[in-house]
PDB file of N, CA, C and O in Angstrom:
ATOM      1  N   MET A   1     110.631  75.202 116.361  1.00  0.00           N
ATOM      2  CA  MET A   1     109.583  75.902 116.010  1.00  0.00           C
ATOM      3  C   MET A   1     109.724  77.211 115.543  1.00  0.00           C
ATOM      4  O   MET A   1     109.096  77.731 114.620  1.00  0.00           O
ATOM      5  N   ARG A   2     110.660  77.746 116.297  1.00  0.00           N
ATOM      6  CA  ARG A   2     110.533  79.577 116.748  1.00  0.00           C
ATOM      7  C   ARG A   2     111.198  79.552 115.073  1.00  0.00           C
ATOM      8  O   ARG A   2     110.484  80.146 114.265  1.00  0.00           O
ATOM      9  N   HIS A   3     112.236  79.045 114.615  1.00  0.00           N
ATOM     10  CA  HIS A   3     113.130  78.984 113.395  1.00  0.00           C
ATOM     11  C   HIS A   3     112.147  79.304 112.147  1.00  0.00           C
ATOM     12  O   HIS A   3     112.202  80.241 111.350  1.00  0.00           O
ATOM     13  N   PHE A   4     111.231  78.227 112.233  1.00  0.00           N
ATOM     14  CA  PHE A   4     109.318  77.758 111.364  1.00  0.00           C
ATOM     15  C   PHE A   4     109.001  79.525 111.749  1.00  0.00           C
ATOM     16  O   PHE A   4     109.058  80.172 110.703  1.00  0.00           O
ATOM     17  N   ASN A   5     108.797  80.107 112.553  1.00  0.00           N
ATOM     18  CA  ASN A   5     108.026  81.237 112.737  1.00  0.00           C
ATOM     19  C   ASN A   5     108.996  82.532 112.375  1.00  0.00           C
ATOM     20  O   ASN A   5     108.409  83.611 112.293  1.00  0.00           O
ATOM     21  N   LYS A   6     110.083  82.525 112.206  1.00  0.00           N
ATOM     22  CA  LYS A   6     111.146  83.436 111.486  1.00  0.00           C
ATOM     23  C   LYS A   6     110.774  83.459 110.178  1.00  0.00           C
ATOM     24  O   LYS A   6     110.415  84.504 109.635  1.00  0.00           O
ATOM     25  N   ILE A   7     110.835  82.142 109.474  1.00  0.00           N
ATOM     26  CA  ILE A   7     111.191  81.792 107.900  1.00  0.00           C
ATOM     27  C   ILE A   7     109.644  82.515 107.663  1.00  0.00           C
ATOM     28  O   ILE A   7     109.452  83.194 106.654  1.00  0.00           O
ATOM     29  N   ALA A   8     108.641  82.322 108.612  1.00  0.00           N
ATOM     30  CA  ALA A   8     106.934  82.805 107.969  1.00  0.00           C
ATOM     31  C   ALA A   8     106.917  84.246 107.902  1.00  0.00           C
ATOM     32  O   ALA A   8     106.496  84.934 106.972  1.00  0.00           O
ATOM     33  N   VAL A   9     107.484  84.669 109.129  1.00  0.00           N
ATOM     34  CA  VAL A   9     107.860  86.299 108.875  1.00  0.00           C
ATOM     35  C   VAL A   9     108.032  86.619 107.720  1.00  0.00           C
ATOM     36  O   VAL A   9     107.256  87.035 106.859  1.00  0.00           O
ATOM     37  N   ALA A  10     109.689  86.293 107.729  1.00  0.00           N
ATOM     38  CA  ALA A  10     110.260  86.999 106.611  1.00  0.00           C
ATOM     39  C   ALA A  10     109.148  86.833 105.175  1.00  0.00           C
ATOM     40  O   ALA A  10     108.731  87.877 104.673  1.00  0.00           O
ATOM     41  N   ALA A  11     108.689  85.392 104.536  1.00  0.00           N
ATOM     42  CA  ALA A  11     108.304  84.813 103.751  1.00  0.00           C
ATOM     43  C   ALA A  11     107.125  86.283 103.690  1.00  0.00           C
ATOM     44  O   ALA A  11     107.177  87.084 102.757  1.00  0.00           O
ATOM     45  N   ALA A  12     106.447  86.375 104.471  1.00  0.00           N
ATOM     46  CA  ALA A  12     105.391  87.229 104.600  1.00  0.00           C
ATOM     47  C   ALA A  12     105.465  88.581 103.901  1.00  0.00           C
ATOM     48  O   ALA A  12     104.842  89.118 102.985  1.00  0.00           O
ATOM     49  N   ALA A  13     106.644  88.972 104.833  1.00  0.00           N
ATOM     50  CA  ALA A  13     107.516  90.634 104.326  1.00  0.00           C
ATOM     51  C   ALA A  13     107.671  90.759 103.220  1.00  0.00           C
ATOM     52  O   ALA A  13     107.399  91.831 102.679  1.00  0.00           O
ATOM     53  N   ILE A  14     108.294  89.413 102.338  1.00  0.00           N
ATOM     54  CA  ILE A  14     108.441  89.258 101.256  1.00  0.00           C
ATOM     55  C   ILE A  14     107.204  89.604 100.186  1.00  0.00           C
ATOM     56  O   ILE A  14     107.205  90.570  99.424  1.00  0.00           O
ATOM     57  N   PHE A  15     106.554  88.985 100.257  1.00  0.00           N
ATOM     58  CA  PHE A  15     104.979  88.490  99.610  1.00  0.00           C
ATOM     59  C   PHE A  15     104.669  89.816  99.745  1.00  0.00           C
ATOM     60  O   PHE A  15     104.595  90.325  98.626  1.00  0.00           O
ATOM     61  N   VAL A  16     104.385  90.849 100.905  1.00  0.00           N
ATOM     62  CA  VAL A  16     104.199  92.137 100.849  1.00  0.00           C
ATOM     63  C   VAL A  16     104.724  93.495 100.181  1.00  0.00           C
ATOM     64  O   VAL A  16     103.873  94.337  99.893  1.00  0.00           O
ATOM     65  N   ALA A  17     105.902  93.728  99.951  1.00  0.00           N
ATOM     66  CA  ALA A  17     106.532  94.260  99.519  1.00  0.00           C
ATOM     67  C   ALA A  17     106.642  94.173  97.915  1.00  0.00           C
ATOM     68  O   ALA A  17     106.451  95.126  97.159  1.00  0.00           O
ATOM     69  N   THR A  18     106.993  92.832  97.518  1.00  0.00           N
ATOM     70  CA  THR A  18     106.507  92.682  96.422  1.00  0.00           C
ATOM     71  C   THR A  18     105.509  92.797  95.922  1.00  0.00           C
ATOM     72  O   THR A  18     105.443  93.453  94.883  1.00  0.00           O
ATOM     73  N   ALA A  19     104.341  92.188  96.491  1.00  0.00           N
ATOM     74  CA  ALA A  19     102.816  92.309  95.803  1.00  0.00           C
ATOM     75  C   ALA A  19     102.508  94.114  95.300  1.00  0.00           C
ATOM     76  O   ALA A  19     102.012  94.457  94.227  1.00  0.00           O
ATOM     77  N   SER A  20     102.989  95.095  96.478  1.00  0.00           N
ATOM     78  CA  SER A  20     102.748  96.187  96.521  1.00  0.00           C
ATOM     79  C   SER A  20     103.052  96.689  94.732  1.00  0.00           C
ATOM     80  O   SER A  20     102.200  96.757  93.846  1.00  0.00           O
ATOM     81  N   PRO A  21     104.209  96.919  94.646  1.00  0.00           N
ATOM     82  CA  PRO A  21     104.823  97.404  93.372  1.00  0.00           C
ATOM     83  C   PRO A  21     103.697  97.040  92.354  1.00  0.00           C
ATOM     84  O   PRO A  21     103.066  97.838  91.661  1.00  0.00           O
ATOM     85  N   VAL A  22     103.578  95.799  92.392  1.00  0.00           N
ATOM     86  CA  VAL A  22     103.244  95.817  91.138  1.00  0.00           C
ATOM     87  C   VAL A  22     101.414  95.778  90.460  1.00  0.00           C
ATOM     88  O   VAL A  22     100.897  95.390  89.412  1.00  0.00           O
ATOM     89  N   HIS A  23     100.924  96.399  91.720  1.00  0.00           N
ATOM     90  CA  HIS A  23      99.607  97.503  91.633  1.00  0.00           C
ATOM     91  C   HIS A  23     100.058  98.823  91.234  1.00  0.00           C
ATOM     92  O   HIS A  23      99.289  99.534  90.587  1.00  0.00           O
ATOM     93  N   ALA A  24     101.140  99.202  91.526  1.00  0.00           N
ATOM     94  CA  ALA A  24     101.649 100.327  91.423  1.00  0.00           C
ATOM     95  C   ALA A  24     101.849 100.167  88.968  1.00  0.00           C
ATOM     96  O   ALA A  24     101.218 100.574  87.993  1.00  0.00           O
ATOM     97  N   ALA A  25     103.122  99.326  89.244  1.00  0.00           N
ATOM     98  CA  ALA A  25     103.290  98.932  87.677  1.00  0.00           C
ATOM     99  C   ALA A  25     102.266  99.465  86.786  1.00  0.00           C
ATOM    100  O   ALA A  25     102.402 100.233  85.834  1.00  0.00           O
ATOM    101  N   ASP A  26     100.923  98.768  87.398  1.00  0.00           N
ATOM    102  CA  ASP A  26      99.462  99.013  86.088  1.00  0.00           C
ATOM    103  C   ASP A  26      99.819 100.264  85.367  1.00  0.00           C
ATOM    104  O   ASP A  26      99.868 100.391  84.143  1.00  0.00           O
ATOM    105  N   LYS A  27     100.117 101.381  86.467  1.00  0.00           N
ATOM    106  CA  LYS A  27     100.033 102.667  85.602  1.00  0.00           C
ATOM    107  C   LYS A  27     101.087 103.275  85.028  1.00  0.00           C
ATOM    108  O   LYS A  27     101.259 103.985  84.037  1.00  0.00           O
ATOM    109  N   LEU A  28     101.797 102.795  85.947  1.00  0.00           N
ATOM    110  CA  LEU A  28     103.329 103.851  85.428  1.00  0.00           C
ATOM    111  C   LEU A  28     103.601 103.085  83.812  1.00  0.00           C
ATOM    112  O   LEU A  28     103.316 101.897  83.657  1.00  0.00           O
ATOM    113  N   THR A  29     104.086 103.789  82.853  1.00  0.00           N
ATOM    114  CA  THR A  29     104.411 103.964  81.307  1.00  0.00           C
ATOM    115  C   THR A  29     105.927 104.121  81.359  1.00  0.00           C
ATOM    116  O   THR A  29     106.464 104.867  82.179  1.00  0.00           O
ATOM    117  N   ALA A  30     106.680 103.318  80.361  1.00  0.00           N
ATOM    118  CA  ALA A  30     107.920 103.814  79.885  1.00  0.00           C
ATOM    119  C   ALA A  30     108.214 105.598  79.482  1.00  0.00           C
ATOM    120  O   ALA A  30     109.023 106.383  79.977  1.00  0.00           O
ATOM    121  N   ASP A  31     107.380 105.757  78.594  1.00  0.00           N
ATOM    122  CA  ASP A  31     106.688 107.329  78.505  1.00  0.00           C
ATOM    123  C   ASP A  31     107.428 107.796  78.988  1.00  0.00           C
ATOM    124  O   ASP A  31     108.574 108.158  78.721  1.00  0.00           O
ATOM    125  N   ASP A  32     106.163 107.862  80.588  1.00  0.00           N
ATOM    126  CA  ASP A  32     106.157 108.510  81.871  1.00  0.00           C
ATOM    127  C   ASP A  32     107.457 108.584  82.732  1.00  0.00           C
ATOM    128  O   ASP A  32     107.662 109.486  83.545  1.00  0.00           O
ATOM    129  N   THR A  33     108.353 107.510  82.470  1.00  0.00           N
ATOM    130  CA  THR A  33     109.660 107.257  82.827  1.00  0.00           C
ATOM    131  C   THR A  33     110.665 107.975  82.631  1.00  0.00           C
ATOM    132  O   THR A  33     111.402 108.511  83.459  1.00  0.00           O
ATOM    133  N   ALA A  34     110.719 107.995  80.926  1.00  0.00           N
ATOM    134  CA  ALA A  34     111.319 108.281  80.321  1.00  0.00           C
ATOM    135  C   ALA A  34     110.995 110.075  80.391  1.00  0.00           C
ATOM    136  O   ALA A  34     112.198 110.304  80.517  1.00  0.00           O
ATOM    137  N   ARG A  35     110.605 110.960  80.404  1.00  0.00           N
ATOM    138  CA  ARG A  35     110.124 112.178  80.770  1.00  0.00           C
ATOM    139  C   ARG A  35     110.470 112.230  82.356  1.00  0.00           C
ATOM    140  O   ARG A  35     111.025 113.266  82.722  1.00  0.00           O
ATOM    141  N   PHE A  36     110.242 111.360  83.227  1.00  0.00           N
ATOM    142  CA  PHE A  36     110.526 112.076  84.653  1.00  0.00           C
ATOM    143  C   PHE A  36     111.957 111.769  84.563  1.00  0.00           C
ATOM    144  O   PHE A  36     112.578 112.381  85.432  1.00  0.00           O
ATOM    145  N   LEU A  37     112.703 111.032  83.812  1.00  0.00           N
ATOM    146  CA  LEU A  37     114.311 110.602  84.214  1.00  0.00           C
ATOM    147  C   LEU A  37     115.200 111.900  83.119  1.00  0.00           C
ATOM    148  O   LEU A  37     116.386 112.223  83.051  1.00  0.00           O
ATOM    149  N   ALA A  38     113.880 112.410  82.334  1.00  0.00           N
ATOM    150  CA  ALA A  38     114.824 113.809  81.224  1.00  0.00           C
ATOM    151  C   ALA A  38     114.388 115.266  81.544  1.00  0.00           C
ATOM    152  O   ALA A  38     114.532 116.233  80.796  1.00  0.00           O
ATOM    153  N   GLY A  39     113.737 115.258  82.990  1.00  0.00           N
ATOM    154  CA  GLY A  39     113.358 116.287  83.777  1.00  0.00           C
ATOM    155  C   GLY A  39     112.048 117.184  83.226  1.00  0.00           C
ATOM    156  O   GLY A  39     111.914 118.396  83.391  1.00  0.00           O
ATOM    157  N   MET A  40     110.940 116.116  82.400  1.00  0.00           N
ATOM    158  CA  MET A  40     109.823 117.056  82.081  1.00  0.00           C
ATOM    159  C   MET A  40     108.781 116.210  82.614  1.00  0.00           C
ATOM    160  O   MET A  40     108.883 114.988  82.728  1.00  0.00           O
ATOM    161  N   PRO A  41     107.570 117.044  83.003  1.00  0.00           N
ATOM    162  CA  PRO A  41     106.831 116.018  83.781  1.00  0.00           C
ATOM    163  C   PRO A  41     105.972 114.752  83.012  1.00  0.00           C
ATOM    164  O   PRO A  41     105.784 114.586  81.807  1.00  0.00           O
ATOM    165  N   PRO A  42     105.692 114.237  83.735  1.00  0.00           N
ATOM    166  CA  PRO A  42     104.928 112.671  83.562  1.00  0.00           C
ATOM    167  C   PRO A  42     103.707 113.528  83.586  1.00  0.00           C
ATOM    168  O   PRO A  42     103.604 114.704  83.933  1.00  0.00           O
ATOM    169  N   SER A  43     102.545 112.458  83.020  1.00  0.00           N
ATOM    170  CA  SER A  43     101.742 112.744  82.778  1.00  0.00           C
ATOM    171  C   SER A  43     100.692 112.726  84.125  1.00  0.00           C
ATOM    172  O   SER A  43     100.958 112.051  85.119  1.00  0.00           O
ATOM    173  N   ALA A  44      99.412 113.598  84.012  1.00  0.00           N
ATOM    174  CA  ALA A  44      98.793 113.715  84.881  1.00  0.00           C
ATOM    175  C   ALA A  44      98.186 112.460  85.899  1.00  0.00           C
ATOM    176  O   ALA A  44      97.661 112.703  86.986  1.00  0.00           O
ATOM    177  N   GLY A  45      98.316 111.413  85.475  1.00  0.00           N
ATOM    178  CA  GLY A  45      97.745 110.538  86.450  1.00  0.00           C
ATOM    179  C   GLY A  45      98.964 109.696  86.512  1.00  0.00           C
ATOM    180  O   GLY A  45      98.694 108.579  86.953  1.00  0.00           O
ATOM    181  N   SER A  46     100.248 109.861  86.211  1.00  0.00           N
ATOM    182  CA  SER A  46     101.158 109.057  86.369  1.00  0.00           C
ATOM    183  C   SER A  46     101.383 109.026  88.261  1.00  0.00           C
ATOM    184  O   SER A  46     101.366 109.865  89.162  1.00  0.00           O
ATOM    185  N   PRO A  47     101.542 107.859  88.171  1.00  0.00           N
ATOM    186  CA  PRO A  47     102.826 107.901  89.827  1.00  0.00           C
ATOM    187  C   PRO A  47     103.457 109.060  90.043  1.00  0.00           C
ATOM    188  O   PRO A  47     103.132 109.872  90.910  1.00  0.00           O
ATOM    189  N   LEU A  48     104.267 109.162  89.358  1.00  0.00           N
ATOM    190  CA  LEU A  48     105.544 110.094  89.307  1.00  0.00           C
ATOM    191  C   LEU A  48     105.153 110.871  89.504  1.00  0.00           C
ATOM    192  O   LEU A  48     105.703 111.250  90.539  1.00  0.00           O
ATOM    193  N   THR A  49     104.122 111.872  89.089  1.00  0.00           N
ATOM    194  CA  THR A  49     103.675 113.205  89.859  1.00  0.00           C
ATOM    195  C   THR A  49     103.949 113.836  90.780  1.00  0.00           C
ATOM    196  O   THR A  49     104.380 114.985  90.688  1.00  0.00           O
ATOM    197  N   ALA A  50     103.746 113.186  91.940  1.00  0.00           N
ATOM    198  CA  ALA A  50     104.039 113.040  93.128  1.00  0.00           C
ATOM    199  C   ALA A  50     105.506 113.699  93.551  1.00  0.00           C
ATOM    200  O   ALA A  50     105.804 114.558  94.381  1.00  0.00           O
ATOM    201  N   LEU A  51     106.173 113.031  92.750  1.00  0.00           N
ATOM    202  CA  LEU A  51     107.863 113.335  92.823  1.00  0.00           C
ATOM    203  C   LEU A  51     108.168 114.605  92.050  1.00  0.00           C
ATOM    204  O   LEU A  51     109.071 115.290  92.532  1.00  0.00           O
ATOM    205  N   THR A  52     107.774 114.907  91.298  1.00  0.00           N
ATOM    206  CA  THR A  52     108.294 116.359  90.727  1.00  0.00           C
ATOM    207  C   THR A  52     108.104 117.272  90.960  1.00  0.00           C
ATOM    208  O   THR A  52     108.029 118.225  90.185  1.00  0.00           O
ATOM    209  N   SER A  53     107.848 117.260  93.074  1.00  0.00           N
ATOM    210  CA  SER A  53     107.642 118.447  93.800  1.00  0.00           C
ATOM    211  C   SER A  53     108.893 118.390  95.005  1.00  0.00           C
ATOM    212  O   SER A  53     109.050 119.196  95.922  1.00  0.00           O
ATOM    213  N   ASP A  54     109.573 117.391  94.748  1.00  0.00           N
ATOM    214  CA  ASP A  54     110.676 117.075  95.085  1.00  0.00           C
ATOM    215  C   ASP A  54     111.897 117.998  94.802  1.00  0.00           C
ATOM    216  O   ASP A  54     111.918 118.377  93.631  1.00  0.00           O
ATOM    217  N   PRO A  55     112.860 118.431  95.531  1.00  0.00           N
ATOM    218  CA  PRO A  55     113.523 119.861  95.308  1.00  0.00           C
ATOM    219  C   PRO A  55     114.445 118.832  94.681  1.00  0.00           C
ATOM    220  O   PRO A  55     114.855 119.485  93.721  1.00  0.00           O
ATOM    221  N   SER A  56     115.018 117.689  94.598  1.00  0.00           N
ATOM    222  CA  SER A  56     115.808 117.233  94.260  1.00  0.00           C
ATOM    223  C   SER A  56     115.520 117.257  92.174  1.00  0.00           C
ATOM    224  O   SER A  56     115.853 117.638  91.052  1.00  0.00           O
ATOM    225  N   TRP A  57     114.985 116.791  92.713  1.00  0.00           N
ATOM    226  CA  TRP A  57     113.668 116.402  91.102  1.00  0.00           C
ATOM    227  C   TRP A  57     113.912 118.310  90.368  1.00  0.00           C
ATOM    228  O   TRP A  57     114.508 118.975  89.521  1.00  0.00           O
ATOM    229  N   GLN A  58     113.440 118.339  90.908  1.00  0.00           N
ATOM    230  CA  GLN A  58     113.248 120.143  90.246  1.00  0.00           C
ATOM    231  C   GLN A  58     114.491 120.694  89.701  1.00  0.00           C
ATOM    232  O   GLN A  58     114.533 121.150  88.558  1.00  0.00           O
ATOM    233  N   ARG A  59     115.573 120.664  90.535  1.00  0.00           N
ATOM    234  CA  ARG A  59     116.788 120.588  90.550  1.00  0.00           C
ATOM    235  C   ARG A  59     117.089 119.927  89.187  1.00  0.00           C
ATOM    236  O   ARG A  59     117.482 120.528  88.187  1.00  0.00           O
ATOM    237  N   HIS A  60     116.852 118.631  89.290  1.00  0.00           N
ATOM    238  CA  HIS A  60     117.279 117.978  88.057  1.00  0.00           C
ATOM    239  C   HIS A  60     116.675 118.639  86.747  1.00  0.00           C
ATOM    240  O   HIS A  60     117.295 118.877  85.710  1.00  0.00           O
ATOM    241  N   ALA A  61     115.305 118.890  87.016  1.00  0.00           N
ATOM    242  CA  ALA A  61     114.662 119.084  85.373  1.00  0.00           C
ATOM    243  C   ALA A  61     115.547 121.007  84.917  1.00  0.00           C
ATOM    244  O   ALA A  61     115.640 121.546  83.814  1.00  0.00           O
ATOM    245  N   ARG A  62     115.954 121.443  86.104  1.00  0.00           N
ATOM    246  CA  ARG A  62     116.105 122.746  85.904  1.00  0.00           C
ATOM    247  C   ARG A  62     117.288 122.735  84.961  1.00  0.00           C
ATOM    248  O   ARG A  62     117.333 123.469  83.974  1.00  0.00           O
ATOM    249  N   PHE A  63     118.575 121.586  85.405  1.00  0.00           N
ATOM    250  CA  PHE A  63     119.457 120.925  84.716  1.00  0.00           C
ATOM    251  C   PHE A  63     119.403 120.840  83.249  1.00  0.00           C
ATOM    252  O   PHE A  63     120.126 121.232  82.332  1.00  0.00           O
ATOM    253  N   PHE A  64     118.631 120.388  83.314  1.00  0.00           N
ATOM    254  CA  PHE A  64     118.370 119.731  81.862  1.00  0.00           C
ATOM    255  C   PHE A  64     117.745 120.521  80.800  1.00  0.00           C
ATOM    256  O   PHE A  64     118.175 120.479  79.647  1.00  0.00           O
ATOM    257  N   ASP A  65     116.379 121.504  81.275  1.00  0.00           N
ATOM    258  CA  ASP A  65     116.061 122.674  80.937  1.00  0.00           C
ATOM    259  C   ASP A  65     117.464 123.656  80.197  1.00  0.00           C
ATOM    260  O   ASP A  65     117.694 124.065  79.059  1.00  0.00           O
ATOM    261  N   ALA A  66     117.983 123.720  81.152  1.00  0.00           N
ATOM    262  CA  ALA A  66     119.384 124.805  80.387  1.00  0.00           C
ATOM    263  C   ALA A  66     120.479 124.136  79.625  1.00  0.00           C
ATOM    264  O   ALA A  66     121.157 124.746  78.798  1.00  0.00           O
ATOM    265  N   ALA A  67     120.704 122.396  80.021  1.00  0.00           N
ATOM    266  CA  ALA A  67     121.453 121.848  79.216  1.00  0.00           C
ATOM    267  C   ALA A  67     120.773 121.549  77.237  1.00  0.00           C
ATOM    268  O   ALA A  67     121.403 121.905  76.241  1.00  0.00           O
ATOM    269  N   PHE A  68     119.423 120.846  77.227  1.00  0.00           N
ATOM    270  CA  PHE A  68     118.791 121.162  75.969  1.00  0.00           C
ATOM    271  C   PHE A  68     118.567 123.043  75.529  1.00  0.00           C
ATOM    272  O   PHE A  68     117.982 123.350  74.490  1.00  0.00           O
ATOM    273  N   GLY A  69     118.753 123.399  75.848  1.00  0.00           N
ATOM    274  CA  GLY A  69     118.307 124.989  76.017  1.00  0.00           C
ATOM    275  C   GLY A  69     119.905 125.433  75.285  1.00  0.00           C
ATOM    276  O   GLY A  69     119.754 126.220  74.350  1.00  0.00           O
ATOM    277  N   GLN A  70     120.939 125.166  75.481  1.00  0.00           N
ATOM    278  CA  GLN A  70     122.084 125.130  74.833  1.00  0.00           C
ATOM    279  C   GLN A  70     121.934 124.305  73.411  1.00  0.00           C
ATOM    280  O   GLN A  70     122.328 125.031  72.499  1.00  0.00           O
ATOM    281  N   LEU A  71     121.562 123.224  73.009  1.00  0.00           N
ATOM    282  CA  LEU A  71     120.986 122.660  71.666  1.00  0.00           C
ATOM    283  C   LEU A  71     120.535 123.264  70.772  1.00  0.00           C
ATOM    284  O   LEU A  71     120.899 123.102  69.608  1.00  0.00           O
ATOM    285  N   GLU A  72     119.173 124.524  71.346  1.00  0.00           N
ATOM    286  CA  GLU A  72     118.473 125.029  70.747  1.00  0.00           C
ATOM    287  C   GLU A  72     118.614 126.000  69.859  1.00  0.00           C
ATOM    288  O   GLU A  72     117.629 126.444  69.268  1.00  0.00           O
TER     289      GLU A  72
END
């Protein structure tokens, strides 16, 4: 019985962990993902917009701005 409880708890945790991203993925587009990875701000309604305030992403964006600035 104790083994069954552990399996039930693990299954419930996996279900909750995998169900949440499905809902967020509805709003996330490939364009927003590409823009974010390229150091460009995603669209205003994107779930990635909140991540652009992170200092590491801002350094990433400055790096790409400088790199692409040399190509122009």
